[in-house]
C-alpha positions in Angstrom: 0.0 0.0 0.0 1.3 3.5 -0.9 2.6 5.7 1.8 -0.2 8.0 1.3 -1.2 9.3 4.8 0.9 11.0 7.4 0.1 10.6 11.1 1.3 13.0 13.9 2.6 10.9 16.8 2.8 13.0 19.9 3.8 12.4 23.5 6.5 12.9 26.1 9.4 11.3 24.2 11.7 11.7 27.2 9.8 9.2 29.3 7.9 7.2 26.6 10.4 7.0 23.8 10.1 3.2 23.3 6.3 3.2 23.2 6.0 6.1 20.9 8.7 4.8 18.6 7.0 1.5 18.5 3.7 3.0 17.3 5.6 5.1 14.7 7.3 1.9 13.5 3.9 0.1 13.2 2.5 3.0 11.1 5.5 3.0 8.8 5.4 -0.8 8.5 1.9 -0.4 7.2 3.0 2.1 4.5 2.1 5.3 6.4 4.3 8.3 7.1 5.0 9.8 10.5 5.7 13.2 11.9 6.8 13.0 15.6 6.2 15.7 18.1 7.9 15.9 21.5 5.9 17.5 24.3 8.4 16.7 27.1 9.6 19.4 29.4 12.5 18.1 31.5 14.2 15.4 29.4 15.1 14.7 25.8 14.2 11.8 23.4 16.7 9.1 22.5 16.6 10.4 19.0 15.4 13.9 18.0 11.7 14.4 17.2 10.6 16.1 14.0 9.0 18.8 16.1 11.0 19.5 19.2 9.8 20.4 22.7 11.3 23.9 22.1 9.2 24.4 19.0 6.1 23.3 20.9 6.8 25.8 23.8 7.5 28.6 21.3 4.2 28.0 19.5 2.5 28.7 22.9 4.4 32.0 23.1 6.7 30.6 25.8 9.8 28.5 26.2 11.0 25.3 27.9 13.0 27.5 30.3 9.9 29.3 31.3 8.0 26.1 31.7 10.7 24.7 34.0 11.0 28.0 35.9 7.2 27.8 36.7 8.0 25.1 39.1 4.6 23.5 38.6 4.0 20.5 36.3 0.4 21.6 35.6 1.5 25.0 34.4 4.3 23.5 32.3 2.0 21.0 30.7 -0.6 23.6 29.8 2.2 25.5 28.0 2.9 22.4 26.0 -0.8 21.7 25.4 -1.3 25.1 24.0 1.7 24.9 21.7 1.0 21.3 20.5 -2.6 22.3 19.7 -1.5 25.3 17.6 1.1 23.3 15.8 -1.3 20.4 15.1 -3.9 22.8 13.6 -1.2 24.4 11.5 0.1 21.1 10.2 -3.4 20.0 9.2 -4.2 23.3 7.5 -1.0 22.9 5.5 -2.0 19.4 4.4 1.0 17.8 6.2 -0.9 15.5 8.5 -4.0 13.4 8.1 -4.5 12.0 11.6 -3.1 12.2 15.1 -2.2 9.7 17.8 -1.2 10.8 21.3 0.0 8.6 24.1 0.0 9.4 27.8 -1.1 9.0 31.4 -3.1 11.7 33.1 -0.7 14.5 32.0 -0.5 13.3 28.5 -4.2 12.8 28.2 -4.9 16.3 29.5 -2.7 17.6 26.7 -4.1 15.2 24.1 -7.6 16.6 24.7 -6.5 20.1 23.8 -4.5 18.9 20.8 -7.3 16.8 19.4 -9.8 19.6 19.9 -7.8 21.9 17.7 -8.5 19.6 14.7 -11.8 19.6 12.8 -14.3 16.8 12.5 -13.2 14.1 10.1 -9.5 14.2 11.1 -8.8 10.9 12.9 -7.9 11.6 16.5 -6.7 8.7 18.7 -5.7 8.9 22.3 -3.9 5.9 23.9 -4.3 6.5 27.6 -4.0 4.8 31.0 -7.3 6.7 31.9 -9.3 6.1 28.7 -13.1 6.1 29.5 -12.4 7.4 33.0 -15.0 9.6 34.7 -12.2 12.1 35.4 -12.4 13.2 31.7 -15.2 15.8 31.4 -17.4 15.4 28.4 -17.1 19.1 27.4 -13.4 18.5 26.6 -14.0 15.6 24.2 -14.1 16.4 20.4 -17.0 15.0 18.5 -15.1 12.2 16.8 -12.3 11.4 19.3 -11.3 7.7 19.8 -9.8 6.4 23.0 -7.9 3.1 23.5 -7.0 1.9 27.0 -3.2 1.7 27.4 -3.2 -1.5 29.4 -0.1 -2.7 31.2 2.1 -0.1 29.6 2.9 2.5 32.3 6.6 1.8 32.1 8.2 0.1 29.1 7.1 -2.3 26.4 5.7 -5.7 26.9 3.4 -8.2 25.1 0.2 -6.8 26.7 0.8 -3.1 25.9 2.1 -3.9 22.4 -1.4 -5.3 21.7 -3.0 -2.0 22.5 -0.3 0.2 20.9 -0.3 -1.8 17.6 -4.1 -1.7 17.4 -4.1 2.0 18.0 -1.4 2.7 15.4 -3.2 0.6 12.8 -6.5 2.1 13.6 -5.4 5.7 13.1 -3.7 4.9 9.9 -6.7 2.9 8.6 -9.0 5.7 9.7 -6.9 8.3 7.9 -7.1 6.3 4.7 -10.8 5.4 4.9 -12.3 8.6 6.3 -14.8 10.6 4.2 -14.5 14.1 5.6 -17.7 16.2 5.7 -18.2 17.8 2.3 -20.2 20.7 3.4 -21.7 21.0 -0.1 -25.2 21.4 1.4 -26.2 23.5 4.4 -26.6 21.3 7.4 -29.2 21.5 10.1 -28.4 19.9 13.5 -31.3 18.3 15.5 -31.4 16.7 18.9 -33.8 13.8 19.7 -34.2 10.4 21.3 -35.3 7.2 19.7 -38.6 7.3 17.8 -40.4 5.3 20.5 -40.5 8.4 22.7 -39.9 11.3 20.2 -41.1 11.0 16.6 -40.7 14.4 15.0 -37.5 13.6 13.2 -39.3 10.9 11.2 -41.2 13.6 9.3 -38.9 16.6 9.8 -35.7 15.0 8.4 -37.1 14.1 4.9 -39.0 17.4 4.7 -35.8 19.4 5.4 -33.9 17.2 3.0 -36.5 18.0 0.3 -35.7 21.7 0.9 -32.1 21.0 0.1 -30.6 20.7 3.6 -28.5 17.9 5.1 -29.8 16.8 8.5 -27.8 15.4 11.4 -29.8 14.0 14.3 -27.9 13.7 17.7 -28.9 11.3 20.4 -29.2 13.6 23.5 -27.6 11.1 26.0 -24.6 13.1 27.1 -22.0 12.6 24.4 -24.5 13.2 21.7 -25.2 16.6 23.0 -21.5 17.3 23.5 -20.9 16.5 19.8 -23.9 18.7 18.9 -22.4 21.6 20.9 -18.9 21.1 19.5 -20.1 21.2 15.9 -22.4 24.2 16.5 -19.4 26.1 18.0 -17.4 25.3 14.8 -20.2 26.7 12.6 -20.9 23.3 11.0 -24.7 24.1 11.0 -26.8 26.6 9.2 -29.4 26.3 11.9 -30.3 24.0 14.8 -33.5 22.4 15.9 -32.6 21.7 19.5 -35.8 19.9 20.3 -34.7 17.6 23.1 -33.1 19.6 26.0 -33.0 16.8 28.5 -29.2 17.1 28.9 -29.7 20.5 30.4 -31.7 19.0 33.2 -29.2 16.1 33.6 -26.5 18.6 34.3 -28.7 20.9 36.4 -29.6 18.0 38.7 -26.2 16.4 38.9 -26.4 13.4 36.6 -23.2 11.9 35.3 -25.0 11.7 31.9 -24.1 15.2 31.0 -23.1 17.1 27.9 -21.4 19.7 30.2 -22.3 23.1 31.6 -22.3 24.7 28.1 -25.1 22.6 26.7 -27.6 24.8 24.7 -25.2 27.7 24.4 -23.0 27.1 21.3 -25.6 27.8 18.7 -26.6 31.1 20.3 -23.0 32.2 20.8 -22.2 31.4 17.2 -25.2 33.4 15.9 -27.1 30.4 14.5 -30.9 30.6 14.2 -32.5 28.0 16.4 -35.8 26.3 17.3 -35.9 24.9 20.8 -38.5 22.7 22.4 -39.3 20.4 25.2 -38.5 16.8 24.2 -38.1 14.7 27.4 -37.7 17.9 29.4 -39.4 16.2 32.4 -36.9 13.3 32.7 -33.5 13.1 34.2 -31.4 10.2 33.0 -29.0 8.5 35.5 -26.4 5.9 35.3 -28.4 2.7 35.7 -25.9 0.9 37.9 -25.3 3.8 40.3 -27.5 4.1 43.4 -30.5 6.4 43.1 -29.5 9.7 44.6 -31.4 10.7 47.8 -32.7 13.9 46.2 -34.8 11.7 43.8 -36.1 9.3 46.5 -39.7 10.6 46.1 -39.6 10.9 42.3 -41.2 8.2 40.0 -38.4 6.0 38.7 -38.0 3.9 35.6 -35.1 1.5 34.7 -34.7 1.8 31.0 -31.9 -0.9 30.8 -28.8 -1.8 32.8 -27.0 1.3 31.7 -29.7 3.9 32.0 -32.5 4.8 34.4 -34.8 7.8 34.5 -36.6 9.8 37.1 -39.6 12.0 36.4 -39.2 15.6 37.7 -41.8 17.1 40.0 -43.4 20.4 39.5 -40.8 22.6 41.2 -38.0 20.7 39.5 -39.7 21.4 36.2 -39.9 25.1 37.1 -36.1 25.0 37.7 -35.6 23.4 34.3 -37.6 26.1 32.6 -35.5 28.8 34.3 -32.3 27.1 33.3 -33.3 26.7 29.6 -34.3 30.4 29.4 -31.1 31.5 31.1 -29.1 29.7 28.5 -31.1 31.0 25.6 -30.9 34.6 26.9 -27.4 35.0 25.3 -28.4 33.9 21.8 -27.3 36.3 19.1 -29.6 35.1 16.4 -33.4 34.5 16.1 -34.4 31.9 18.7 -37.9 30.4 18.8 -39.1 28.3 21.7 -41.8 26.0 20.4 -44.0 25.0 23.3 -46.4 22.1 22.7 -49.0 22.5 25.5 -50.0 18.8 25.6 -46.6 17.3 26.5 -43.0 16.6 25.5 -42.7 12.8 25.1 -44.8 9.9 24.1 -45.1 8.6 27.7 -46.6 11.8 29.1 -49.7 11.9 26.9 -53.1 11.7 28.7 -53.4 8.2 30.0 -49.7 7.6 29.5 -47.5 6.0 32.2 -45.6 9.2 33.0 -48.4 11.7 32.6 -48.3 14.6 35.1 -50.7 17.3 34.1 -49.8 19.5 37.1 -46.1 19.2 36.4 -46.6 20.1 32.8 -48.7 23.1 33.8 -46.0 24.3 36.2 -43.4 24.1 33.5 -45.5 26.0 31.0 -46.3 28.6 33.6 -42.6 29.1 34.4 -41.6 29.3 30.7 -44.2 32.1 30.2 -42.9 33.9 33.3 -39.2 33.7 32.5 -39.1 33.7 28.7 -36.1 35.7 27.7 -36.7 39.0 25.7 -34.7 37.7 22.8 -36.7 34.5 22.6 -40.0 34.2 20.6 -42.4 32.0 22.5 -44.8 30.0 20.2 -47.4 27.9 22.0 -49.1 25.0 20.2 -52.3 23.3 21.1 -50.6 20.0 20.4 -48.3 17.3 21.7 -44.6 17.2 20.6 -45.3 14.0 18.6 -48.3 15.4 16.8 -48.0 16.3 13.1 -48.9 19.9 14.1 -45.6 20.2 15.9 -43.5 19.2 12.9 -45.6 21.4 10.7 -45.0 24.4 13.0 -41.2 23.8 13.0 -41.2 23.6 9.2 -43.2 26.8 8.9 -40.5 28.6 10.9 -37.7 27.1 8.7 -39.6 28.2 5.6 -40.0 31.7 7.0 -36.2 31.8 7.6 -35.5 30.7 4.1 -37.9 33.2 2.6 -36.4 36.0 4.7 -32.8 35.1 3.9 -31.9 33.9 7.4 -31.2 30.5 5.9 -29.7 29.8 2.5 -31.8 28.5 -0.3 -30.3 25.1 -0.7 
């Protein structure tokens, strides 16, 4: 196979020279090319890296001497993180790299998250880490398409166990760089949030209707990481508009669930100046990690075990009022037209009249609070309908059509 793709191999080459060199050799053996980057501070690699630690520090507007003089490893590594991120972005913009793999423990992983976040969607990003999948990694720092592989048994030196992980990772990043189909962006894209069509059905009619208008539609599963990817892409300007119709992750974070898209959920589109339609899909539920004990604060709430990974609690009236205030606080900073589409008959299939999670008083409290705290920059549109009724999708499409006619959205 032709040596057609170049992978950036980054890490602290002073302490992990053997492991990083091993991955570089695997990539080369498969016909790939390698650019090595050293993010060490104190020591030097056995052989010089293509991008030295001094170049990395200089890219951050600093120096290795300054990093050492700081006398603090966290400060020093943040200098190297900033420099490595800038250099990686520059290498990609110049067409010199097609993927990246970073190796590390907690320090290297901290740096890797910044480096990978500097690269756009579609650039393969692999992190081989002793803390892959750890809850210490906040979701808001994960790029939308990052891949993590557990660095098992490799804290100090090569062995048969860690070679299995390192070789898989090296092959994976090269294979991904060869196979990836980067987003073409030849049609304007609309980002939408939802859950499966058992509970929320609007995307079944909205997606083909929007595609018929010339848009590409990406639907994100709002279960923590889906919302994080949605926010990341909105911040990049990947969308022409968003239909953020399932805000449950806002409540998850508000009420302390580990299933969180981070504190910035429902802010990126507004900050970017993207027109948005927001609604109430599953606003009344908070998802919890199914194998964690039920928190005491939810002891009196109705509870449903969705599967072994996921459980849900139904919010009471006052909790729903808090949810309404949180949503409007987030939307208050939006810089483009924002419509809050409020279906007065409910926000998921289970809360219909006679449904297993119906709570008419709770819904009424939420509606009342939305009316009271609706931000001045938000247009409140109330519908005599349920979120899964055709009238809801029709109303959302009417707003999109008005935006197209008025030039707020491009004619695709």
